[in-house]
NULUMTOR-665248 format. One record per residue (C-alpha): residue number from 1; residue in one letter; chain; x, y, z negated. Coordinates in steps of 0.001 Angstrom, whole numbers, plus 500000, padded with zeros to 6 digits. Layout:
N
 baza bami keza      u      v      w
  NUM    A    A      X      Y      Z
...
***
This chain:
205
 baza bami keza      u      v      w
    1    M    A 491454 486166 497315
    2    S    A 490801 488366 494301
    3    G    A 492449 491701 493695
    4    L    A 492262 495272 492432
    5    I    A 492711 498818 493654
    6    G    A 495478 500655 491831
    7    K    A 497659 503726 491792
    8    K    A 501447 503924 491850
    9    I    A 502723 505587 488666
   10    G    A 506477 505308 489276
   11    M    A 509454 503044 488694
   12    T    A 511264 501840 485593
   13    S    A 513252 498796 484502
   14    V    A 512788 496095 481874
   15    F    A 515115 493537 480324
   16    S    A 514446 489833 480893
   17    A    A 514826 487153 478225
   18    E    A 518336 486496 479569
   19    G    A 519255 490170 479091
   20    K    A 519135 491022 482797
   21    N    A 517962 494528 483727
   22    I    A 515137 494179 486301
   23    P    A 513845 497174 488324
   24    C    A 510051 497304 488502
   25    T    A 507132 499478 489616
   26    V    A 504447 500651 487190
   27    I    A 500927 500390 488655
   28    E    A 497683 501592 487101
   29    A    A 495332 498807 488256
   30    G    A 491625 499452 487796
   31    P    A 489214 499439 486157
   32    C    A 487215 498975 489360
   33    V    A 483426 498864 489750
   34    V    A 481618 496442 492064
   35    T    A 479678 498658 494497
   36    Q    A 478511 496099 497072
   37    I    A 478223 492341 497543
   38    R    A 478632 491217 501158
   39    T    A 476806 488009 502117
   40    V    A 476816 485762 505183
   41    E    A 473037 486168 505644
   42    K    A 473121 489958 505696
   43    D    A 476645 490917 506803
   44    G    A 477995 487810 508513
   45    Y    A 480798 487326 505988
   46    E    A 481364 487090 502240
   47    A    A 483237 489785 500339
   48    V    A 483092 491979 497257
   49    Q    A 483442 495748 497600
   50    I    A 485024 497488 494634
   51    A    A 485633 501197 493955
   52    Y    A 488285 503034 491944
   53    D    A 489164 506511 490637
   54    E    A 486635 509178 489682
   55    K    A 485470 511780 492193
   56    K    A 483407 514952 491753
   57    E    A 479795 514835 492939
   58    K    A 480179 518073 494922
   59    H    A 482874 516387 497037
   60    T    A 480723 513298 497725
   61    S    A 478233 512987 500587
   62    K    A 474547 512279 499920
   63    A    A 474854 508875 501599
   64    M    A 477719 507835 499343
   65    M    A 475907 509201 496276
   66    G    A 473049 506824 497098
   67    H    A 475507 503990 497606
   68    F    A 477041 504532 494151
   69    A    A 473613 505010 492561
   70    K    A 472631 501462 493621
   71    A    A 475583 500173 491583
   72    N    A 474635 502540 488719
   73    T    A 478070 504160 488705
   74    T    A 479681 507565 489232
   75    P    A 481253 508581 492585
   76    K    A 484645 507018 493323
   77    R    A 487508 508003 495606
   78    K    A 488779 504685 496946
   79    L    A 486732 501691 498139
   80    S    A 488019 498362 499355
   81    E    A 486785 494830 499986
   82    F    A 488264 491554 498730
   83    K    A 487353 488110 500001
   84    S    A 486544 486299 496768
   85    F    A 486909 486326 492991
   86    D    A 487273 483395 490612
   87    E    A 484167 484430 488685
   88    E    A 480848 485467 490199
   89    L    A 480387 489229 490205
   90    N    A 477229 491313 490381
   91    L    A 476521 494884 491419
   92    G    A 477821 497331 488806
   93    D    A 480223 494875 487137
   94    T    A 483672 496151 486109
   95    V    A 486857 494375 487190
   96    T    A 489872 495064 484985
   97    V    A 493570 494258 484930
   98    D    A 492729 491142 482889
   99    I    A 492365 489154 486134
  100    F    A 496206 489149 486273
  101    T    A 498595 487471 483863
  102    E    A 502348 487710 483405
  103    G    A 504190 485529 485894
  104    D    A 501513 485794 488608
  105    W    A 502588 486486 492191
  106    V    A 500818 489264 494086
  107    D    A 500831 490972 497495
  108    V    A 500768 494776 497375
  109    T    A 499611 496996 500254
  110    G    A 500354 500722 500379
  111    V    A 501028 503585 502794
  112    S    A 504722 504389 503083
  113    K    A 506072 507904 502581
  114    G    A 505821 510048 505712
  115    K    A 509209 511308 506938
  116    G    A 507997 513459 509845
  117    F    A 509699 513445 513248
  118    Q    A 513076 511703 512963
  119    G    A 515869 510731 515313
  120    V    A 516949 507214 516237
  121    V    A 519715 506983 513615
  122    K    A 517301 507464 510710
  123    R    A 514284 505845 512355
  124    H    A 515885 502699 513800
  125    G    A 519350 502562 512250
  126    F    A 521315 503323 515426
  127    G    A 525039 503726 514848
  128    G    A 525427 506749 517109
  129    V    A 527245 506873 520448
  130    G    A 531033 506526 520549
  131    G    A 532928 508342 517843
  132    Q    A 533851 511864 516899
  133    T    A 536824 511820 519281
  134    H    A 537025 510963 523008
  135    G    A 535591 514286 524092
  136    Q    A 532419 513969 522012
  137    H    A 530682 517296 521570
  138    N    A 527305 517106 519800
  139    R    A 526083 513698 520969
  140    L    A 527053 511601 517932
  141    R    A 523481 510817 516831
  142    A    A 521988 510565 520318
  143    P    A 520296 507330 521480
  144    G    A 522531 506832 524521
  145    S    A 521340 505346 527816
  146    L    A 517595 504713 528232
  147    G    A 517932 502294 531155
  148    A    A 518937 501992 534832
  149    S    A 518149 504878 537195
  150    S    A 517662 502961 540471
  151    Y    A 515478 500141 539162
  152    P    A 512985 500194 537488
  153    S    A 513334 504021 537493
  154    R    A 511378 504254 534286
  155    V    A 511774 503582 530565
  156    F    A 510349 500249 529406
  157    K    A 507514 500307 526887
  158    G    A 508639 499661 523316
  159    K    A 511994 501408 523750
  160    R    A 513235 502516 520331
  161    L    A 513279 506300 520446
  162    A    A 512900 509286 518145
  163    G    A 509414 509873 516734
  164    R    A 507230 510189 513707
  165    T    A 508499 507970 510911
  166    G    A 506729 506550 507859
  167    G    A 503105 507090 506879
  168    E    A 502264 503518 507912
  169    Q    A 500457 500758 506059
  170    V    A 502991 498311 504625
  171    K    A 502294 495027 502839
  172    V    A 504924 493590 500494
  173    L    A 504507 489867 499814
  174    N    A 505251 487735 496757
  175    L    A 505991 490236 494007
  176    K    A 506137 488908 490462
  177    I    A 504122 490516 487663
  178    L    A 506567 491070 484812
  179    K    A 504174 492570 482292
  180    V    A 500462 493317 481837
  181    I    A 499374 496145 479492
  182    P    A 495546 495829 479381
  183    E    A 494964 498644 476868
  184    N    A 496416 501136 479397
  185    N    A 495278 499291 482577
  186    L    A 498915 498917 483637
  187    I    A 500916 496180 485313
  188    L    A 504679 496080 485890
  189    V    A 505619 494490 489212
  190    K    A 509165 493426 490077
  191    G    A 510830 495481 492792
  192    S    A 509782 498498 494836
  193    I    A 506442 499216 496494
  194    P    A 505710 501489 499496
  195    G    A 504167 504902 498926
  196    A    A 504631 508043 496896
  197    K    A 503746 508447 493224
  198    G    A 499991 508711 492831
  199    S    A 499241 506865 496094
  200    Y    A 496607 504125 496225
  201    L    A 497582 500460 496374
  202    L    A 495736 497199 497007
  203    I    A 496932 494402 494724
  204    E    A 495935 490928 495935
  205    D    A 496366 487651 494100
***
């Protein structure tokens, strides 16, 4: 499963050949540098580690500086491993957006926007208790009953309650690549993708 590390630029829309306006996400994908080759003999599994986005040396640990020096590259911010690539890669090789073509289908993984502590209406889509009449005071967005009091005299695990929302890793499957712009390392992917502008994404074939 080949792929790239990218960065979410924002959203736009393009017109299809039929004249349909299609919303899409602009992703800066790569270029990524191969920083490690995992092998069965040494690591117990096969994978290719790639790195993306420049980082200052003063913000990089000595251990990581040595790691990047082996690949003869500058320090990078984001590292990730992918199972396999169509072509054989060596340490220090560069992987670009050229591995994708228009019409390909990809899976994109990102970290969703953090919403902070939210109530059950926003977090789980509860409808609220009752209505605004019938003696309701300020309980419209409350969760309602949490369970029986006599038995089991506790709240079951997994009960949907208020809590911290967002900031979780989300994987969106089967997104179509509408356009590849290799000169700017950009791809346009149909639909929306989790995360804020500037957040890192993993794009898998």
